[in-house]
C-alpha positions in Angstrom: -8.9 19.9 -43.5 -8.4 18.3 -40.1 -5.0 17.2 -39.0 -6.0 13.5 -38.9 -7.5 13.6 -42.3 -4.4 15.3 -43.8 -2.2 12.6 -42.1 -4.4 9.8 -43.6 -4.1 11.3 -47.1 -0.3 11.7 -46.7 0.3 8.2 -45.3 0.2 6.4 -48.7 2.7 8.9 -50.1 5.0 8.3 -47.1 4.7 4.5 -47.5 5.5 4.7 -51.2 8.4 7.0 -50.5 10.0 4.7 -48.0 9.4 1.5 -50.0 10.5 2.9 -53.4 13.6 4.6 -52.0 14.6 1.5 -50.1 14.2 -0.8 -53.1 15.8 1.5 -55.6 18.8 2.0 -53.4 19.5 -1.7 -53.3 20.5 -1.7 -57.0 21.3 1.9 -57.9 25.0 0.8 -58.4 24.4 -2.4 -60.3 25.5 -3.0 -63.8 26.6 -0.7 -66.7 24.3 0.4 -69.4 26.1 1.7 -72.5 23.1 4.0 -73.3 24.0 6.1 -70.3 27.2 6.9 -72.2 25.1 8.6 -74.9 23.9 11.0 -72.3 27.1 11.4 -70.3 29.1 12.0 -73.5 27.1 15.2 -74.1 27.6 16.2 -70.4 31.4 15.9 -70.5 31.6 17.9 -73.7 29.6 20.7 -72.1 32.1 20.6 -69.2 34.8 20.9 -71.8 33.3 24.1 -73.0 31.4 22.8 -76.0 27.9 23.8 -77.1 25.4 21.0 -77.9 24.3 20.7 -81.6 26.9 23.2 -82.7 30.0 21.4 -81.5 28.7 17.9 -81.2 25.7 15.9 -82.6 22.8 15.0 -80.4 19.1 14.6 -80.8 17.9 15.0 -77.2 16.8 18.3 -75.7 19.5 20.1 -73.8 18.0 20.2 -70.3 19.4 16.8 -69.2 22.9 17.7 -70.2 23.1 20.9 -68.3 21.4 19.4 -65.2 23.9 16.6 -65.0 26.8 18.9 -65.8 25.8 21.0 -62.8 25.6 17.9 -60.6 29.1 16.9 -61.8 30.4 20.3 -61.0 29.1 20.0 -57.4 29.7 16.3 -56.7 32.4 15.2 -59.2 32.4 13.3 -62.4 31.2 9.9 -61.1 28.7 7.5 -62.6 27.1 7.2 -59.1 26.1 10.8 -59.3 24.0 10.0 -62.4 22.6 6.9 -60.7 21.6 9.0 -57.7 19.7 11.2 -60.1 17.9 8.2 -61.4 16.9 7.1 -57.9 15.5 10.5 -57.1 13.5 10.6 -60.4 12.3 7.0 -60.0 11.0 7.8 -56.5 9.3 10.9 -57.8 7.8 8.9 -60.6 6.2 6.5 -58.1 4.8 9.4 -56.1 3.5 11.2 -59.2 1.9 8.0 -60.3 -0.1 7.8 -57.1 -1.1 11.5 -57.1 -2.3 11.2 -60.7 -4.2 7.9 -60.2 -6.0 9.3 -57.2 -7.8 11.7 -59.6 -9.5 8.6 -61.0 -9.1 5.7 -58.7 -9.6 4.7 -55.1 -6.6 4.7 -52.7 -6.2 1.0 -53.3 -6.3 1.4 -57.1 -3.9 4.3 -57.0 -1.4 2.3 -54.8 -1.6 -0.6 -57.3 -0.8 1.8 -60.2 2.1 3.3 -58.3 3.4 -0.2 -57.4 3.8 -1.0 -61.1 6.6 1.5 -61.3 8.3 0.0 -58.2 8.1 -3.6 -59.6 9.0 -2.8 -63.2 10.3 0.8 -63.4 11.6 0.5 -66.9 15.0 1.6 -68.3 16.6 3.9 -65.7 18.3 6.1 -68.2 14.9 6.8 -69.6 13.7 8.3 -66.3 13.2 11.8 -67.8 10.5 10.4 -70.1 8.6 8.7 -67.3 8.9 11.6 -65.0 7.7 14.3 -67.4 5.0 12.1 -68.9 3.4 11.6 -65.5 4.0 15.2 -64.4 2.5 16.6 -67.6 -0.5 14.4 -67.2 -1.0 15.4 -63.6 -0.9 19.1 -64.1 -3.1 19.0 -67.3 -5.6 16.8 -65.5 -5.7 19.3 -62.6 -6.2 22.1 -65.1 -8.9 20.2 -66.8 -10.7 19.6 -63.5 -10.3 23.2 -62.4 -9.3 25.5 -65.3 -8.2 28.4 -63.1 -5.6 30.8 -64.3 -3.1 29.4 -61.9 -3.7 25.8 -62.9 -3.5 26.6 -66.6 -0.3 28.6 -66.1 1.3 25.7 -64.1 0.4 23.2 -66.8 1.8 25.4 -69.5 5.1 26.1 -67.7 5.6 22.4 -66.9 5.0 21.5 -70.5 7.6 24.1 -71.5 10.1 22.7 -69.1 9.3 19.2 -70.4 10.2 20.4 -73.9 13.7 21.3 -72.6 14.3 17.8 -71.2 12.3 15.6 -73.6 11.1 17.5 -76.6 8.4 15.0 -77.7 6.6 15.2 -74.3 6.5 19.0 -74.4 4.9 18.8 -77.9 2.5 16.1 -76.7 1.3 18.3 -73.8 0.8 21.3 -76.1 -1.2 19.1 -78.5 -3.3 17.5 -75.8 -4.2 21.0 -74.3 -5.1 22.2 -77.9 -7.5 19.3 -78.3 -9.0 20.0 -74.9 -9.6 23.6 -76.0 -11.1 22.4 -79.3 -13.6 20.4 -77.1 -14.5 23.5 -75.2 -18.2 22.9 -75.7 -17.8 20.0 -73.2 -14.5 20.7 -71.4 -15.2 24.4 -70.7 -11.6 25.2 -71.6 -11.6 28.3 -73.7 -9.4 29.9 -76.3 -8.1 32.2 -73.5 -7.0 29.1 -71.6 -5.2 27.9 -74.7 -3.4 31.2 -75.1 -2.5 31.3 -71.4 -1.1 27.8 -71.7 1.0 28.8 -74.7 2.4 31.9 -73.1 3.5 30.0 -70.0 4.8 27.2 -72.2 7.0 29.7 -74.0 8.4 31.3 -70.8 11.0 28.6 -70.0 11.7 27.9 -73.7 12.4 31.4 -75.0 15.5 32.1 -72.8 17.0 28.7 -73.8 16.4 29.5 -77.4 18.0 32.9 -77.0 21.1 31.3 -75.4 21.5 28.9 -78.3 20.9 31.8 -80.8 23.7 33.8 -79.1 26.0 30.7 -79.4 25.2 30.5 -83.1 23.6 27.1 -82.5 19.9 27.7 -82.8 19.3 26.4 -86.3 21.4 23.3 -85.6 19.5 22.8 -82.3 16.1 23.0 -84.0 17.1 20.7 -86.8 18.8 18.0 -84.6 16.2 18.0 -81.8 13.0 18.0 -84.0 14.1 16.6 -87.4 17.3 14.5 -87.1 15.8 12.6 -84.1 13.0 11.5 -86.4 15.5 10.0 -88.8 17.2 8.2 -85.9 13.9 6.8 -84.9 13.4 5.4 -88.4 16.8 3.9 -88.4 16.2 2.2 -85.0 12.8 0.9 -86.0 11.9 -2.6 -85.0 8.9 -4.7 -86.2 5.9 -4.8 -83.9 5.5 -8.3 -82.4 2.8 -10.4 -84.0 -0.2 -11.2 -81.8 -1.4 -14.4 -83.4 1.9 -16.4 -83.6 1.2 -19.7 -82.0 3.1 -20.1 -78.8 5.1 -23.1 -77.7 3.3 -24.9 -75.0 5.9 -24.7 -72.3 6.5 -22.2 -69.5 8.9 -20.1 -71.6 6.5 -20.1 -74.6 3.6 -19.0 -72.5 5.6 -16.3 -70.8 6.7 -14.9 -74.2 3.1 -15.2 -75.5 1.9 -13.1 -72.5 4.7 -10.6 -73.3 3.4 -10.3 -76.9 -0.1 -9.7 -75.6 1.2 -7.0 -73.3 2.2 -5.0 -76.4 -1.4 -4.8 -77.4 -2.8 -3.5 -74.0 -2.3 0.2 -74.9 -4.4 -0.3 -78.1 -7.2 -2.1 -76.2 -7.1 0.4 -73.3 -7.3 3.4 -75.7 -10.1 2.0 -77.8 -12.2 1.2 -74.8 -11.5 4.6 -73.2 -12.1 6.5 -76.5 -15.5 4.7 -76.9 -16.5 5.6 -73.4 -15.2 9.1 -73.9 -17.2 9.7 -77.1 -20.4 8.4 -75.4 -19.8 10.6 -72.4 -19.2 13.7 -74.6 -22.5 13.0 -76.4 -24.3 12.7 -73.1 -22.6 15.8 -71.8 -21.1 13.8 -68.9 -18.3 16.0 -67.6 -16.9 13.2 -65.5 -15.0 12.1 -68.5 -13.2 15.4 -68.9 -10.1 14.6 -66.7 -9.8 11.2 -68.5 -9.5 12.9 -72.0 -5.9 14.1 -71.5 -4.9 10.6 -70.4 -6.4 9.1 -73.6 -4.4 11.7 -75.6 -1.1 11.0 -73.9 -1.7 7.2 -74.2 -2.1 7.6 -78.0 0.9 9.9 -78.4 3.2 8.1 -76.0 2.5 4.8 -77.8 4.5 6.0 -80.8 7.6 5.1 -78.8 6.6 1.5 -79.1 5.4 1.7 -82.6 8.7 2.8 -84.0 11.0 0.9 -81.5 9.1 -2.2 -80.6 11.2 -3.6 -77.8 9.9 -3.8 -74.2 12.2 -1.1 -73.0 10.3 1.4 -75.0 7.0 -0.4 -74.3 7.4 0.1 -70.5 8.4 3.7 -71.1 5.2 4.4 -73.0 2.8 2.4 -70.8 1.8 4.7 -67.8 -1.2 6.3 -69.4 -2.4 3.1 -71.0 -2.1 1.1 -67.7 -3.9 4.0 -65.9 -6.7 3.7 -68.4 -6.8 -0.1 -67.9 -7.1 0.3 -64.1 -9.7 3.0 -64.6 -11.8 0.7 -66.7 -11.5 -2.0 -64.1 -12.5 0.1 -61.2 -15.3 2.1 -62.8 -17.0 -0.9 -64.4 -17.8 -2.3 -61.0 -17.6 0.8 -58.8 -19.2 -0.7 -55.7 -17.1 -3.9 -55.7 -14.3 -4.1 -53.2 -13.2 -7.3 -54.9 -12.8 -5.4 -58.2 -10.7 -2.7 -56.4 -8.4 -5.3 -54.9 -8.2 -7.3 -58.1 -6.3 -4.3 -59.6 -3.3 -5.5 -57.6 -3.0 -8.4 -60.0 -1.6 -5.9 -62.6 1.7 -5.0 -60.8 2.0 -8.6 -59.6 1.5 -10.0 -63.1 4.0 -7.6 -64.6 6.6 -8.3 -61.9 6.3 -12.1 -62.6 6.2 -11.6 -66.4 9.5 -9.6 -66.5 11.1 -11.8 -63.9 10.5 -14.8 -66.1 11.7 -12.9 -69.1 15.0 -12.3 -67.4 15.3 -16.0 -66.6 14.6 -17.0 -70.2 17.0 -14.4 -71.6 19.8 -15.7 -69.4 19.2 -19.3 -70.2 21.3 -21.0 -72.9 20.2 -19.8 -76.3 17.7 -17.5 -74.6 17.9 -14.5 -77.0 17.4 -16.9 -79.9 14.3 -18.4 -78.3 12.9 -14.9 -77.6 13.5 -13.8 -81.2 11.8 -17.0 -82.5 8.7 -15.8 -80.7 8.7 -12.5 -82.6 10.0 -10.4 -79.8 13.2 -8.3 -79.9 15.6 -9.8 -77.4 16.7 -7.0 -75.0 18.8 -7.5 -71.9 16.7 -7.8 -68.8 18.2 -4.7 -67.1 16.3 -2.6 -69.6 13.2 -3.4 -67.5 14.9 -1.9 -64.5 13.4 -4.9 -62.6 14.0 -5.2 -58.9 15.5 -8.6 -59.6 18.6 -6.7 -60.7 19.3 -6.2 -57.0 20.1 -9.9 -56.7 22.2 -10.2 -59.9 25.6 -11.8 -59.1 28.4 -9.3 -59.4 31.6 -7.9 -58.0 32.8 -4.4 -57.4 34.2 -2.7 -60.4 37.2 -0.5 -59.3 37.2 2.2 -61.9 37.7 5.7 -60.7 34.4 6.9 -62.3 32.3 3.8 -61.9 32.2 2.0 -58.5 29.5 -0.3 -59.5 28.8 -4.0 -59.3 29.0 -6.0 -62.5 29.2 -9.6 -63.6 32.5 -11.5 -63.6 32.6 -11.6 -67.4 31.8 -8.0 -67.8 34.4 -7.0 -65.2 37.1 -9.1 -67.0 36.2 -7.5 -70.3 36.3 -3.9 -68.9 39.7 -4.4 -67.2 41.0 -5.9 -70.5 39.9 -2.7 -72.3 41.4 -0.6 -69.7 44.8 -2.4 -70.1 44.7 -2.0 -73.8 43.9 1.7 -73.6 46.6 2.3 -71.0 49.1 0.5 -73.2 48.5 2.7 -76.2 47.1 6.0 -74.8 46.8 8.1 -71.6 43.9 9.9 -69.9 42.9 12.9 -72.0 44.0 11.3 -75.3 41.7 10.9 -78.3 40.3 7.4 -78.9 37.3 6.3 -81.1 34.9 3.5 -80.2 32.4 2.4 -82.9 29.6 1.9 -83.4 28.8 1.8 -79.6 30.5 1.5 -76.3 30.2 5.3 -75.9 30.4 4.9 -72.1 34.1 4.1 -72.6 35.0 7.7 -73.1 33.7 8.6 -69.6 34.9 5.5 -67.8 38.5 5.7 -69.1 38.7 9.5 -69.3 39.4 9.6 -73.0 38.1 12.0 -75.7 36.1 11.4 -78.8 37.7 13.1 -81.9 34.4 13.3 -83.8 31.2 15.2 -83.3 29.2 12.0 -82.9 29.0 10.5 -79.5 28.2 7.2 -81.2 27.5 6.3 -84.9 24.8 3.8 -85.4 23.5 4.9 -88.8 24.8 6.1 -92.0 25.9 9.8 -92.2 23.7 12.1 -94.1 26.0 13.0 -97.0 29.5 12.4 -98.4 30.5 15.7 -97.0 29.6 14.5 -93.5 31.6 11.4 -94.1 34.6 13.4 -95.2 34.3 15.5 -92.0 34.0 12.4 -89.8 37.0 10.8 -91.4 38.9 14.1 -91.2 38.2 14.4 -87.5 39.5 10.9 -86.8 42.7 11.4 -88.8 43.2 15.1 -88.0 43.2 14.6 -84.3 46.0 12.6 -82.6 43.6 9.6 -82.3 45.6 6.9 -80.6 43.2 3.9 -80.5 40.1 2.7 -82.3 37.9 0.1 -80.6 35.7 -1.5 -83.2 33.0 -4.1 -82.8 31.5 -4.8 -86.2 28.2 -5.9 -84.7 24.9 -6.4 -86.5 22.9 -3.9 -84.4 19.4 -5.3 -83.5 20.5 -8.5 -85.4 20.3 -6.7 -88.7 23.3 -7.3 -90.9 22.9 -4.0 -92.9 23.5 -2.2 -89.6 27.1 -3.4 -89.3 29.5 -0.5 -89.1 31.5 -1.9 -92.1 28.3 -1.6 -94.2 26.6 1.6 -93.1 29.9 3.4 -92.7 32.0 1.8 -95.4 34.2 4.7 -96.2 35.1 5.5 -92.5 35.6 1.8 -92.0 38.1 1.6 -94.8 39.9 4.8 -93.6 40.3 3.3 -90.1 41.7 0.1 -91.5 44.2 2.0 -93.7 45.4 4.4 -90.9 45.3 1.9 -88.0 46.7 -1.6 -87.4 45.0 -4.3 -85.5 46.8 -4.7 -82.1 44.6 -7.2 -80.3 41.1 -8.6 -79.8 39.0 -8.6 -76.6 36.3 -11.0 -77.4 34.7 -9.6 -80.6 36.1 -6.1 -79.9 39.0 -5.3 -82.2 41.7 -2.9 -80.8 43.3 -0.8 -83.6 46.4 1.3 -82.9 47.4 4.2 -85.1 50.2 3.5 -87.6 53.4 5.3 -86.9 53.9 8.3 -89.3 
């Protein structure tokens, strides 16, 4: 390859690197997302010497905890360290998107696909899902195109590493490669390739499994990662938005109708691709081979949206479906320059769609209007939209979170800090239910229970007894309780799904004050 040709191929990557890094750095320190606390809660417990799954409950694979724990060891326990990791992963996602799309699309089409994840990157705390989804697709497509021993080994090892960070994606990759081997009469991927993939898949997984076995935590790890997580998914389920609900004929109504249609794009893209794929397999057209893994990932990733139908999970699951959509567009009119440039309407339309969604959400009665259209109202920052860079805010001067937040949020957090300082000290045990798990990290307090948060009923009366015993057995100074209807469902109030713990807290603690709808309980003097 000549030097000029190599530079021309590398130029789009360089442009994407500079643009995405510049944009993401404008809002890497904006806002607080309590879901980050679910992750960081596990990290701080590891730093305290605890072992995941044995000493505390979690349903995510362990890789993320140990990676961030290592970063905290090096750079200090600061939320900006985690945000810097999100920036790195988000930039990598944009570059991976381009590299993957170039296997199917022109340079212009691949840039359009990459631009989607700059304009609407999705929830930042879900970056591991996006990153490993695109990375798994890239290495498996490469192995499908050229099933050499090296390519298959790389694909298997990456899938194994994915399992350690996001268990569902590791299993998806293994399943997709199994289907590719089953189609060996067309894909030329043999049983030997499947075995080689499985061996390399196991190489990063086995040492981690041995570590947890030595810690006496392997059965708990397997149960919580692969089974308990499925129950949590069912608990968090949300109805899929109806397609045919008549919209209101105003700008907000049309925007929300377009958002409902967006939910159905993966279904349409997969059906079209599957039809073309079957026809190509019958005709022995090997050009379809690298597209087959993308179809498989599109089907499997869409389960994220089926069980949790909010647009945070929709965006998270969309990369393979949107890639198929652009592939349909470009290959239907392969000689048309107009068609290739029309693909840029996709990132532009998504940028405008989620920008308008944020405007609607923040308007008076915005969440109620969104819910009336059959869409779960989710705060706009779950889209990770670049508009977050311009959200009004002021510096939050907490030792572990030097970020910009809105005036009301800042006032609320300082009030919580004052209440905690009045009744407890850093290092003391407090409990916050059912959410606000980020408080433990922000205010340097400890959770007395094994649950970083509790948003569903416990599995048995014995678990309830242990949960209550942990609260009362530790010198828990303060309980912060917001009896919210999670997802707007009254049965998901803490006082309903955790009735016995709720009564135990009310008996052992006395209401001290209220900060908005957050009740501050202080332990009764013995």
